[in-house]
C-alpha positions in Angstrom: 3.2 -40.7 -2.3 5.0 -39.2 0.7 8.3 -39.6 -0.9 6.9 -37.8 -4.0 5.9 -34.9 -1.8 9.3 -34.7 -0.2 11.0 -34.8 -3.7 8.7 -32.0 -4.8 9.7 -29.9 -1.8 13.4 -30.5 -2.6 12.9 -29.5 -6.3 11.3 -26.2 -5.2 14.0 -25.4 -2.6 17.0 -26.8 -4.5 18.0 -23.6 -6.3 18.1 -21.9 -3.0 19.9 -24.3 -0.7 22.8 -24.6 -3.1 25.4 -27.4 -2.6 28.0 -24.8 -1.7 26.1 -24.2 1.6 26.8 -27.8 2.7 30.5 -27.6 3.1 32.9 -28.2 6.0 33.7 -24.5 6.4 30.0 -23.8 7.0 29.3 -26.7 9.4 30.3 -25.2 12.7 28.6 -21.9 12.1 25.4 -23.6 10.9 25.3 -25.9 13.9 25.6 -23.0 16.3 22.7 -21.2 14.6 20.6 -24.4 14.9 21.4 -24.8 18.6 20.4 -21.1 19.2 17.2 -21.6 17.1 16.1 -24.8 19.0 16.5 -23.0 22.3 14.7 -19.9 21.0 11.9 -21.9 19.5 11.0 -23.3 23.0 11.6 -19.9 24.7 9.3 -18.3 22.1 6.5 -20.6 23.1 6.9 -19.4 26.7 7.0 -15.8 25.4 4.4 -15.7 22.6 4.4 -12.0 22.3 8.1 -12.1 21.4 8.2 -15.3 19.4 11.1 -17.6 18.6 12.5 -15.3 15.8 13.0 -12.3 18.1 14.4 -14.4 20.9 16.9 -16.0 18.5 17.9 -12.5 17.2 18.5 -11.3 20.7 20.4 -14.4 21.8 22.6 -14.2 18.8 23.4 -10.5 19.4 24.3 -11.2 23.0 26.7 -13.9 22.1 28.3 -11.9 19.3 28.8 -8.8 21.4 30.3 -10.6 24.3 32.7 -11.9 21.7 32.4 -15.6 22.6 31.7 -16.8 19.1 34.7 -18.7 17.6 36.2 -17.3 14.4 35.7 -20.7 12.7 31.9 -20.2 12.8 31.8 -16.9 10.8 31.6 -18.5 7.3 28.7 -20.8 8.3 26.9 -18.0 10.1 27.1 -15.7 7.0 25.9 -18.6 4.7 23.0 -19.5 7.0 21.7 -15.9 7.2 21.3 -15.9 3.4 20.5 -19.4 2.2 18.2 -20.5 5.1 16.3 -17.1 5.0 15.5 -17.6 1.3 14.5 -21.3 1.9 12.2 -20.2 4.7 10.3 -17.9 2.4 9.6 -20.8 0.0 8.4 -23.1 2.7 6.2 -20.4 4.2 4.3 -20.4 0.8 2.9 -23.8 1.7 0.6 -22.2 4.3 -0.7 -19.4 2.0 -4.0 -19.9 0.2 -4.6 -17.7 -2.8 -8.4 -18.2 -2.4 -8.3 -15.8 0.5 -8.0 -13.0 -2.1 -11.4 -13.9 -3.6 -13.2 -14.4 -0.3 -12.1 -11.0 1.0 -13.8 -9.0 -1.7 -13.0 -5.6 -3.3 -13.3 -3.6 -0.1 -10.7 -5.6 1.7 -8.3 -5.4 -1.2 -8.7 -1.6 -1.4 -8.0 -1.4 2.3 -4.8 -3.6 2.0 -3.5 -1.6 -1.0 -4.2 1.7 0.8 -2.3 0.7 4.0 0.6 -0.8 1.9 1.0 2.4 -0.1 0.8 4.6 3.0 3.6 2.7 4.8 5.8 2.7 1.7 5.4 6.5 1.1 5.8 7.4 4.7 8.9 5.2 5.0 10.4 6.7 1.8 9.7 10.4 2.6 10.2 10.4 6.4 13.2 8.0 6.1 14.9 10.5 3.8 14.2 13.4 6.1 15.5 11.4 9.1 18.6 10.3 7.1 17.8 6.6 7.7 19.9 4.2 5.7 18.1 3.3 2.4 17.9 -0.4 3.1 16.6 0.2 6.6 13.8 2.4 5.5 12.8 -0.1 2.8 12.7 -3.0 5.2 10.8 -1.0 7.9 8.3 0.2 5.2 7.8 -3.2 3.7 7.7 -4.9 7.0 5.1 -2.5 8.4 3.1 -2.6 5.2 2.9 -6.4 4.7 3.8 -8.9 7.3 6.8 -8.0 9.5 9.6 -10.6 9.6 8.4 -12.6 6.6 8.4 -9.6 4.3 11.8 -8.5 5.6 13.0 -12.1 5.0 11.7 -12.0 1.4 13.0 -8.5 0.5 16.4 -8.4 2.2 18.2 -10.7 -0.3 16.8 -8.7 -3.2 18.1 -5.4 -1.9 21.3 -7.0 -0.5 20.7 -5.8 3.0 23.3 -6.2 5.6 22.8 -8.3 8.8 22.8 -5.1 10.9 20.1 -3.5 8.7 17.9 -6.6 9.0 18.4 -6.7 12.7 17.5 -3.0 13.0 14.3 -3.5 11.0 13.3 -6.7 12.9 13.8 -5.1 16.2 11.8 -2.0 15.2 8.9 -4.1 13.9 8.9 -6.3 17.0 8.6 -3.2 19.3 5.4 -2.0 17.5 4.0 -5.5 17.3 4.0 -5.8 21.1 2.5 -2.3 21.4 -0.2 -3.1 18.9 -1.4 -6.2 20.9 -1.8 -4.0 24.0 -3.2 -0.8 22.3 -5.5 -2.0 19.5 -8.2 -3.7 21.8 -8.3 -0.6 24.0 -8.9 1.7 21.0 -11.4 -0.8 19.5 -13.5 -0.6 22.7 -13.1 3.2 23.0 -14.4 3.6 19.4 -17.1 0.9 19.9 -15.9 -0.9 16.8 -18.0 -3.8 15.4 -16.3 -7.2 15.2 -16.0 -6.9 11.4 -14.5 -3.4 11.5 -12.0 -4.3 14.3 -11.0 -7.5 12.6 -10.3 -5.7 9.3 -8.4 -3.0 11.2 -6.1 -5.5 12.9 -5.6 -7.6 9.8 -4.7 -4.4 7.7 -2.7 -2.4 10.3 -0.8 -4.9 12.5 2.2 -6.5 10.6 3.0 -9.8 12.4 0.5 -12.7 12.1 0.9 -13.7 15.7 0.2 -10.2 16.9 -2.8 -9.9 14.7 -4.3 -13.1 16.1 -3.5 -12.1 19.7 -5.1 -8.6 19.4 -8.1 -9.7 17.3 -9.1 -12.8 19.2 -8.8 -10.8 22.5 -11.6 -8.6 21.1 -13.9 -11.5 19.9 -13.8 -14.8 17.9 -15.6 -13.1 15.0 -13.0 -10.3 14.9 -10.2 -12.9 15.0 -11.6 -14.8 12.0 -11.9 -11.7 9.9 -8.5 -10.5 10.9 -6.9 -13.8 10.0 -8.3 -13.7 6.5 -7.3 -10.1 5.9 -3.8 -10.8 7.2 -3.2 -13.8 5.1 -4.4 -11.9 2.0 -2.0 -9.0 2.9 0.8 -11.5 3.3 0.5 -12.4 -0.4 1.6 -8.8 -1.2 5.1 -10.2 -0.6 5.1 -11.3 -4.2 4.5 -8.1 -6.1 6.5 -6.1 -3.6 9.6 -8.4 -4.1 9.3 -8.4 -7.8 9.0 -4.6 -8.1 12.1 -4.1 -5.9 14.0 -6.6 -7.9 13.1 -4.7 -11.1 14.1 -1.4 -9.5 17.5 -2.7 -8.3 18.1 -4.4 -11.6 17.7 -1.0 -13.4 20.3 0.5 -11.0 22.7 -2.3 -11.8 22.1 -1.8 -15.5 23.0 1.9 -15.3 26.3 0.9 -13.6 27.0 -1.5 -16.5 26.9 -4.6 -14.2 23.3 -5.7 -14.9 22.7 -9.5 -15.0 19.0 -10.4 -14.9 19.7 -14.0 -13.9 21.7 -12.9 -10.9 19.3 -10.2 -9.7 16.1 -12.2 -10.3 14.6 -13.4 -6.9 14.2 -17.1 -7.8 13.2 -18.0 -4.3 10.0 -15.9 -4.8 9.1 -18.2 -7.8 9.4 -21.1 -5.3 7.1 -19.2 -2.9 4.5 -18.7 -5.7 4.6 -22.4 -6.7 4.2 -23.4 -3.1 1.2 -21.1 -2.8 -0.4 -22.5 -5.9 0.2 -26.1 -4.7 -1.4 -25.4 -1.4 -4.4 -23.5 -3.0 -5.3 -26.3 -5.4 -4.9 -28.9 -2.7 -2.3 -30.9 -4.6 -0.5 -31.7 -1.3 -2.3 -33.1 1.8 -2.9 -30.5 4.6 -0.7 -32.3 7.1 2.3 -32.0 4.8 1.7 -28.3 3.9 1.3 -27.7 7.7 4.6 -29.5 8.3 6.5 -27.5 5.6 4.9 -24.2 6.8 6.2 -25.0 10.3 9.6 -25.8 8.9 9.6 -22.4 7.2 8.9 -20.7 10.5 11.7 -22.6 12.1 14.0 -21.7 9.3 13.2 -18.1 9.9 14.3 -18.6 13.6 17.6 -20.2 12.4 18.2 -17.2 10.0 17.4 -14.7 12.8 20.0 -16.5 15.0 22.6 -16.1 12.3 21.7 -12.4 11.7 22.0 -11.8 15.5 25.4 -13.5 15.6 26.5 -11.1 12.7 25.2 -7.9 14.3 27.3 -5.3 16.1 25.1 -4.2 19.0 27.1 -1.0 19.6 26.6 0.1 16.0 22.9 -0.8 16.1 22.4 1.3 19.3 24.3 4.3 17.9 21.8 4.9 15.1 18.8 3.0 16.5 16.7 6.1 17.4 15.9 7.2 13.9 14.6 3.8 12.7 12.4 3.6 15.7 10.9 7.0 15.0 10.4 5.9 11.4 8.8 2.6 12.5 6.5 4.5 14.9 5.3 6.9 12.2 4.7 4.1 9.7 2.7 2.1 12.2 0.6 5.0 13.4 0.0 6.2 9.8 -1.1 2.6 8.7 -3.5 2.4 11.7 -5.1 5.8 11.0 -5.4 5.3 7.3 -7.0 1.9 7.8 -9.8 3.4 9.9 -10.3 6.3 7.4 -10.5 3.9 4.4 -13.0 1.7 6.2 -15.1 4.8 7.0 -15.0 5.9 3.3 -16.0 2.4 2.2 -18.9 2.3 4.6 -17.6 -0.7 6.6 -19.3 -0.6 10.0 
């Protein structure tokens, strides 16, 4: 039976990890990304607030900007940042349970939708005023609205984001993840929030799962349990967000006369949905879904190493202030609207 489960995983991920990825020209670059990822994975355990993905991104950027990466590695690095990132999204689906949507109830779904809409609107309007690159404001808005790095990983192939744009968004999201872990418990105590209210606030307003767990469980176990359910439900918003962006970008391509639905359609999201369904109905044993979910997280670390290796640090710093301002405004707006919506819904 184990072989059957492995084959099912391969069937789901096969359209993503295309044979062209496994070629000699990609080998050296891919191995370099894996070495950085393994190192970052262990460093991330020592620095849980940062996490392996951010460490990998920073290490990759340092190596790239000291110009010690061999030219022979470039093809493999580029292929890894795209293929492995999409594969990671599919594998992450094995740890998502659709039943969380039903256990959360209508109030929780209203809260999640309100915070998502707030982040997207703020990112679009303020990003335009600040003259932030289109892809960067989309990634920051979606990352803040849904689930940080995972949402950025899912959306970036659809909007054809550059490595530098992904790096800017990830760095911005990371900054406010760290601040949220420190600030949210302080404000929760100052406002005398109940465990339920604080848990829903963290789950709806902090974008990264590890930061949600860190902040909520610092407050109380009950708040942590509530925050986890809200956060996992919010993560499922990756699906409609990615499809809507795919449709929007397909319309733009159609106007240019180069529209091809099969080329634009985000097939890896279909794999993500299938993985979610398989996990929800219990078709695959929990120890295997946990394994594949962990593989997905590790694949994200590999992809972040590749993105870091492809990033020009000087260029990133030259226009880094505006994305940070945008990320700050999105994060604050989501935190405030979350409290207001809970008040209107009578959550105490």
